[in-house]
C-alpha atoms as one frame of an Amber mdcrd trajectory, in Angstrom:
protein
  83.791 -70.311  28.447  80.892 -67.889  28.917  81.053 -64.417  27.451  79.558
 -61.427  29.264  77.539 -58.633  27.659  75.517 -55.688  28.879  72.450 -56.953
  26.996  71.418 -59.945  24.899  68.621 -59.782  22.334  66.729 -63.003  21.612
  65.693 -62.708  17.966  66.638 -60.264  15.219  63.234 -58.939  14.177  62.702
 -55.214  13.824  61.789 -54.621  17.472  64.783 -56.540  18.778  67.213 -54.852
  16.402  65.804 -51.414  17.273  66.233 -52.032  21.007  69.715 -53.493  20.530
  70.811 -50.580  18.325  69.559 -48.020  20.866  71.471 -49.737  23.670  74.563
 -50.066  21.486  74.447 -46.357  20.610  74.187 -45.615  24.341  77.479 -47.422
  24.940  76.251 -50.877  25.957  77.862 -54.047  24.621  75.093 -56.025  22.928
  74.738 -59.558  21.552  71.903 -60.469  19.152  71.073 -64.163  18.655  68.916
 -65.256  15.701  67.725 -68.844  15.177  67.270 -68.431  11.407  70.129 -68.089
   8.957  68.964 -64.608   7.931  68.434 -61.516  10.047  65.389 -59.260  10.189
  62.417 -61.507  10.930  59.516 -60.068   8.935  61.732 -57.120   7.905  63.403
 -59.124   5.159  63.829 -59.218   1.392  64.630 -62.543  -0.249  65.279 -63.561
  -3.840  63.738 -66.466  -5.724  65.127 -66.686  -9.224  65.266 -63.206 -10.725
  62.588 -61.790  -8.411  63.468 -59.882  -5.232  60.514 -60.371  -2.870  59.594
 -58.075   0.004  58.613 -60.311   2.913  56.169 -57.983   4.630  56.577 -54.226
   4.243  53.940 -52.386   2.248  54.323 -48.922   3.706  55.340 -47.145   6.916
  53.062 -44.421   8.222  53.940 -40.944   9.425  57.539 -39.689   9.683  56.157
 -36.200  10.323  57.063 -34.091  13.375  54.374 -35.613  15.618  55.187 -39.245
  14.769  56.366 -40.891  18.039  58.787 -43.208  16.233  60.613 -40.357  14.487
  62.837 -39.533  17.513  63.947 -43.183  17.566  64.840 -43.127  13.872  66.659
 -39.820  14.340  68.612 -41.059  17.361  69.881 -43.933  15.225  70.452 -41.803
  12.128  68.011 -43.948  10.149  66.173 -40.893   8.829  69.456 -39.684   7.292
  70.986 -42.989   6.232  68.020 -44.561   4.439  65.791 -43.037   1.740  62.065
 -43.278   2.459  60.013 -43.208  -0.747  56.580 -41.535  -0.669  53.929 -43.932
  -2.009  51.564 -41.149  -3.111  47.845 -41.797  -2.649  47.436 -44.066   0.351
  45.245 -46.638  -1.363  42.515 -47.323  -3.860  39.412 -49.296  -2.843  37.437
 -51.414  -5.322  34.020 -52.795  -4.423  30.832 -53.621  -6.366  29.092 -51.309
  -3.874  30.907 -48.302  -5.362  30.043 -46.623  -8.653  33.773 -46.157  -9.201
  36.930 -47.038  -7.251  37.521 -44.818  -4.238  40.997 -43.309  -3.892  42.199
 -42.181  -0.457  44.666 -39.349  -1.125  47.424 -38.105   1.159  46.345 -35.282
   3.499  43.416 -34.961   5.897  41.660 -32.218   3.936  42.209 -33.952   0.600
  40.954 -37.271   1.984  37.869 -35.653   3.493  37.105 -33.879   0.212  37.537
 -37.089  -1.802  35.216 -39.026   0.502  32.568 -36.286   0.396  32.753 -36.167
  -3.404  32.116 -39.907  -3.692  29.644 -40.203  -0.797  27.937 -36.771  -0.683
  24.999 -37.994   1.401  27.419 -38.558   4.285  29.320 -35.268   4.120  28.596
 -34.367   7.755  29.677 -37.750   9.126  32.777 -37.748   6.909  33.850 -34.350
   8.248  33.362 -35.579  11.811  35.305 -38.787  11.113  38.417 -37.021   9.858
  38.220 -34.418  12.630  37.932 -37.241  15.137  40.932 -39.276  13.992  43.041
 -36.112  13.793  42.039 -35.124  17.336  42.961 -38.587  18.638  46.386 -38.417
  17.042  47.065 -34.922  18.390  46.126 -36.027  21.908  48.440 -39.044  21.689
  51.259 -36.847  20.358  50.764 -34.491  23.308  51.004 -37.369  25.784  54.108
 -38.739  24.087  55.811 -35.341  24.048  55.334 -34.830  27.803  55.444 -38.462
  28.948  58.207 -37.930  31.518  57.687 -34.238  32.297  55.948 -34.360  35.686
  55.994 -30.584  36.059  54.089 -30.188  32.792  51.408 -32.641  33.919  51.014
 -30.885  37.273  50.959 -27.414  35.751  48.391 -28.380  33.104  46.252 -30.658
  35.282  43.194 -28.341  35.211  43.062 -28.406  31.390  43.926 -32.076  30.826
  40.322 -33.332  30.564  39.792 -30.878  27.719  43.164 -31.521  26.050  42.775
 -35.299  26.231  39.024 -35.427  25.627  39.385 -37.302  22.283  41.030 -40.177
  24.180  38.662 -40.023  27.137  35.591 -39.982  24.896  36.602 -43.004  22.807
  38.701 -44.938  25.320  36.400 -47.994  25.176  34.786 -47.422  21.774  35.228
 -49.898  18.939  35.622 -49.054  15.277  32.167 -50.462  14.542  30.546 -48.340
  17.240  32.067 -45.070  16.049  31.353 -45.685  12.366  27.768 -46.680  13.162
  27.269 -43.458  15.134  28.539 -41.466  12.171  27.006 -43.385   9.255  24.230
 -45.584  10.623  23.697 -48.675   8.480  25.331 -47.229   5.332  28.003 -49.855
   4.805  29.622 -48.576   1.601  31.192 -45.536   3.278  32.371 -47.719   6.186
  34.087 -50.096   3.773  35.681 -47.186   1.918  37.154 -45.714   5.104  38.164
 -49.013   6.740  39.082 -51.199   3.764  42.576 -51.687   5.228  41.172 -53.212
   8.436  43.234 -56.377   7.943  46.395 -54.386   8.640  45.258 -54.679  12.268
  42.522 -57.285  12.741  39.596 -58.993  11.033  36.938 -57.889  13.533  35.691
 -54.277  13.588  33.542 -55.108  16.632  36.648 -55.614  18.793  39.021 -53.183
  17.070  39.556 -50.197  19.399  38.697 -47.021  17.542  41.696 -45.215  19.044
  44.123 -47.895  17.844  42.605 -47.611  14.372  42.461 -43.808  14.358  46.109
 -43.220  15.293  47.723 -44.962  12.284  44.997 -43.770   9.896  45.674 -40.156
  10.846  49.407 -40.836  10.752  49.155 -42.069   7.155  47.053 -39.075   6.173
  49.180 -36.433   7.935  52.664 -37.834   7.372  52.021 -40.007   4.336  52.916
 -43.587   3.515  56.540 -44.520   2.819  58.578 -47.459   1.600  62.220 -47.966
   2.541  64.165 -47.897  -0.713  65.898 -51.240  -1.028  63.195 -52.942   1.021
  62.743 -53.712   4.689  66.016 -55.668   4.579  67.837 -52.351   4.140  66.364
 -51.209   7.461  67.381 -54.426   9.222  70.870 -54.291   7.713  71.359 -50.699
   8.858  70.374 -51.558  12.439  72.777 -54.513  12.397  75.565 -52.234  11.162
  74.884 -49.809  14.035  75.183 -52.648  16.560  78.388 -54.014  15.064  79.964
 -50.578  14.607  79.440 -49.994  18.334  81.293 -53.210  19.184  78.279 -55.499
  19.484  77.818 -58.951  17.961  75.000 -60.299  15.775  74.961 -64.063  15.204
  72.660 -66.146  12.981  71.862 -69.838  13.306  71.843 -69.652  17.112  68.656
 -70.765  18.871  68.175 -69.816  22.514  67.078 -72.897  24.451  67.177 -71.647
  28.023  66.950 -68.322  29.808  69.216 -68.491  32.849  67.611 -67.121  36.004
  69.142 -66.385  39.388  66.342 -65.984  41.911  63.923 -63.446  40.446  66.357
 -62.017  37.898  67.574 -63.133  34.495  71.319 -63.540  34.167  71.889 -64.859
  30.644  70.997 -67.499  28.051  72.028 -70.925  26.826  71.891 -71.278  23.042
  72.623 -73.942  20.469  73.781 -73.860  16.859  70.883 -74.907  14.631  73.168
 -76.883  12.305  75.770 -78.251  14.705  76.151 -79.653  18.206  77.531 -76.442
  19.672  76.032 -75.209  22.967  77.140 -71.980  24.632  76.202 -69.845  27.617
  76.303 -66.049  27.508  75.729 -63.772  30.494  73.967 -60.400  30.640  71.795
 -58.538  33.176  69.428 -57.388  30.396  67.577 -59.700  28.006  65.521 -58.203
  25.179  62.895 -60.667  23.998  62.111 -60.273  20.319  59.664 -63.168  20.479
  56.136 -63.951  21.593  55.744 -64.152  25.391  54.678 -67.798  25.077  57.939
 -68.580  23.273  60.017 -66.740  25.869  58.149 -68.561  28.654  59.130 -71.926
  27.163  62.783 -70.929  27.636  62.342 -70.188  31.346  62.683 -72.666  34.214
  59.387 -74.483  34.762  58.682 -72.757  38.080  58.952 -69.274  36.493  56.633
 -69.755  33.529  53.231 -69.222  35.137  54.230 -65.917  36.733  55.799 -64.735
  33.482  52.676 -65.516  31.443  50.195 -64.146  33.990  50.455 -60.628  32.544
  49.255 -61.863  29.165  46.647 -64.446  30.147  43.764 -62.354  28.786  45.481
 -61.602  25.471  45.013 -63.469  22.216  47.479 -63.506  19.310  46.720 -61.298
  16.335  45.515 -62.457  12.954  47.808 -64.138  10.476  47.984 -63.605   6.727
  48.359 -65.295   3.374  50.482 -63.634   0.715  51.013 -64.272  -2.990  54.144
 -62.785  -4.557  53.984 -62.360  -8.331  56.575 -61.403 -10.920  55.323 -59.376
 -13.902  56.972 -59.307 -17.319  55.516 -55.839 -17.955  54.879 -52.801 -15.740
  51.621 -52.961 -13.790  50.590 -49.629 -15.303  50.195 -51.338 -18.678  47.092
 -53.042 -17.270  45.461 -50.006 -15.701  47.059 -50.105 -12.254  47.341 -46.491
 -11.127  48.158 -46.708  -7.444  50.742 -48.408  -5.275  48.196 -50.047  -2.942
  44.677 -51.276  -3.731  42.041 -52.982  -1.569  39.838 -55.365  -3.567  36.545
 -56.213  -1.846  34.466 -59.121  -3.238  30.755 -58.869  -3.971  29.673 -60.867
  -0.913  31.368 -58.358   1.430  28.500 -55.897   1.804  29.060 -55.079   5.483
  32.177 -54.113   7.408  31.424 -56.905   9.884  31.865 -59.376   7.009  35.637
 -59.118   7.434  35.226 -61.599  10.302  34.458 -64.334   7.770  37.547 -63.746
   5.623  40.060 -65.695   7.698  38.283 -69.042   7.341  37.758 -68.869   3.576
  41.057 -70.496   2.624  39.940 -73.561   4.566  36.931 -74.050   2.279  37.373
 -76.914  -0.152  36.138 -76.495  -2.793  36.435 -72.702  -2.519  33.052 -70.986
  -2.387  33.920 -67.289  -2.008  36.878 -65.063  -2.768  38.485 -63.338   0.223
  39.016 -59.582   0.349  42.634 -58.825  -0.444  45.150 -56.072  -0.864  47.250
 -55.656  -3.988  50.588 -53.852  -3.798  52.248 -52.946  -7.105  55.809 -52.246
  -6.035  56.783 -51.004  -9.491  54.496 -47.985  -9.066  57.245 -46.323  -6.981
  61.051 -46.381  -6.847  61.493 -49.302  -4.431  64.992 -50.159  -5.637  64.052
 -53.860  -5.707  63.309 -54.925  -9.293  64.313 -52.205 -11.716  63.918 -54.592
 -14.663  61.406 -57.386 -15.244  60.154 -59.309 -13.442  58.408 -56.533 -11.505
  57.153 -57.356  -8.023  53.514 -57.434  -6.993  51.964 -58.823  -3.815  48.447
 -59.923  -2.916  47.616 -60.379   0.756  44.654 -61.331   2.945  43.699 -62.804
   6.315  44.507 -66.450   7.036  44.247 -68.922   9.917  46.567 -71.751  10.845
  43.543 -74.074  11.086  43.119 -73.760   7.308  46.286 -75.822   6.828  46.434
 -78.035   9.909  46.231 -81.765   9.240  46.765 -81.542   5.478  49.405 -83.570
   3.697  52.182 -81.756   1.863  50.514 -82.541  -1.464  47.116 -81.305  -0.234
  48.690 -78.040   0.921  50.421 -77.584  -2.417  47.191 -78.244  -4.320  45.207
 -75.855  -2.124  47.775 -73.111  -2.645  47.653 -73.613  -6.410  43.837 -73.398
  -6.446  43.804 -70.216  -4.405  46.514 -68.611  -6.505  44.471 -69.419  -9.622
  41.310 -67.907  -8.120  42.847 -64.745  -6.670  44.918 -64.013  -9.778  41.842
 -64.547 -11.971  40.014 -61.953  -9.871  42.963 -59.582 -10.155  42.743 -60.034
 -13.927  39.052 -59.091 -13.854  40.045 -55.825 -12.224  43.099 -55.272 -14.441
  42.501 -57.144 -17.720  45.562 -58.852 -19.135  47.681 -58.774 -15.994  47.402
 -62.541 -15.419  49.089 -63.185 -18.772  52.094 -61.126 -17.679  52.756 -63.201
 -14.553  55.951 -65.181 -15.016  56.434 -66.240 -11.411  54.178 -66.784  -8.417
  54.445 -68.259  -4.931  52.220 -68.329  -1.875  52.970 -67.981   1.825  50.348
 -68.886   4.420  49.800 -68.599   8.158  51.752 -71.844   8.437  54.703 -70.202
   6.676  54.649 -67.275   9.098  54.233 -69.537  12.135  57.336 -71.477  11.101
  59.516 -68.522  10.145  58.444 -65.981  12.783  57.867 -68.589  15.520  54.665
 -66.866  16.645  51.483 -68.574  17.920  49.108 -69.196  15.043  51.464 -67.331
  12.717  50.494 -64.032  14.393  51.779 -61.076  12.392  50.871 -58.113  14.605
  51.668 -59.256  18.136  48.577 -59.410  20.317  45.084 -58.914  18.931  43.847
 -55.391  19.714  41.416 -54.909  22.584  39.640 -51.898  24.043  40.249 -52.470
  27.747  43.022 -53.182  30.182  46.139 -53.127  28.047  48.934 -50.619  27.594
  52.500 -50.983  26.302  54.396 -53.182  28.747  58.055 -53.712  27.904  58.910
 -54.914  31.433  57.992 -58.487  32.335  57.455 -60.415  35.565  61.113 -61.511
  35.502  63.552 -58.727  36.350  65.904 -58.024  33.480  63.666 -59.425  30.704
  61.948 -56.923  28.397  59.624 -57.441  25.437  61.043 -55.805  22.306  58.588
 -56.592  19.525  55.062 -56.009  18.257  53.918 -57.892  21.390  55.079 -54.931
  23.495  52.241 -52.671  22.462  51.128 -52.843  18.842  51.639 -54.435  15.467
  53.154 -53.461  12.154  56.511 -51.850  11.482  55.635 -48.794  13.562  54.558
 -50.994  16.473  57.755 -53.047  16.283  59.977 -49.946  16.206  58.098 -48.400
  19.138  58.215 -51.726  20.991  61.983 -51.772  20.603  62.185 -48.165  21.746
  60.034 -48.817  24.815  62.120 -51.877  25.709  65.408 -49.982  25.400  64.025
 -47.123  27.482  62.781 -49.484  30.194  66.063 -51.403  30.265  68.222 -48.277
  30.577  65.823 -46.353  32.841  63.767 -48.933  34.778  61.595 -46.292  36.476
  60.671 -44.422  33.292  57.405 -44.732  31.383  57.151 -46.281  27.908  57.676
 -43.147  25.840  58.660 -43.718  22.254  60.279 -40.296  22.027  62.220 -40.723
  25.221  63.374 -44.193  24.275  65.816 -42.635  21.883  67.360 -40.232  24.379
């Protein structure tokens, strides 16, 4: 017999759980269905042996007063219920192009001063860069604050071109274009400022400057933070909110079919992944915590083309490889001084070189090391591994094509070779650290494609683009809303905002996608 709910969420990733929790807090009866046996999607911590491994979270930006996701966290009590640990300096950058490692400190003024001290010939451009990203963030915060206040927009119409000039000026500009205007062909300063490009994309020529500037300024103004206990603590808290409000969250249930009546969704048919148990559940609201292509495959054949038409010009984001390591001694014993470090290889002498990184893991034999990030979780109080082994993670850009067509043994051998090479390079930067590694394992784009069920193992939703796209929680099928990084942007912030926009759209169909208002 079918059960009826006010809303059903397909998938239990961060965006879906955020949307479901907001609806549950607003008094709606919610059902969350997850095909895997564990909840959280990428927001997960798992244990292999003695090592607790963070699946994806390095740090969350912002949490200051102008952060658009803060009202969502406050509405759910997350800001009170979970401790957010400050990571300190945002990151260190190591490159043969630098005389010494560059450290990006917390704070706009401090970061500007540090960059000028290391690259004094570019002091003017550096000042303009930090002023520019701050102005972009302030303009976005202003828009978010007054998203649904029509009177404010009418009253301030004469001054809007001036107030929103940072967005108007750079609305079609790419990261490469802006950095070239500021620094010409001086690539070292570009690499220092944009070493974390792979948090968003691998191509600075298509990365919208505004979409890069907003999180960069957010990190600098509000800081970087890690959820104590790992991203699983965040997922678990959202699940508790849903259940405490009378909702249901079920694992091992894969949605096969979205039920449609005319032009409107009316429910789902789902199957147990480990048993022959098929059920139908009814709801007027479906929150899709999945890629649009995956949701389309659940629709009746005659509805799929219309559903996908809104996304036909969008490509999936990059995917990643990740190596988790367990250390028998603290990372500080080997000279690690910061929580997050970007390591740039000698061949990467231009920012545009990031485009080549994704294909490197497909080279056999390996010819060049990829750029990678190193996160030493023991540098802060993560609450994960308080005794050895201590967790570290190395991460870089990957492509599904690097692993397609290989046998299981060939994949295993390729992973082992790359772990050897990357760890050897880490040891060159921090002598002795390789000898302290007691455990290691590698995830690839294939791993993420399987677990997250995203095209190409996409991590960040859609690839960023400079034209023609804004957050769109509503879909072409009435009653279906995107609640994920595919709604508007990637990362943990993008997923939380995507869930907020979806909840807002579902509860107030005529409202705009305001992150702040989504929590009201």
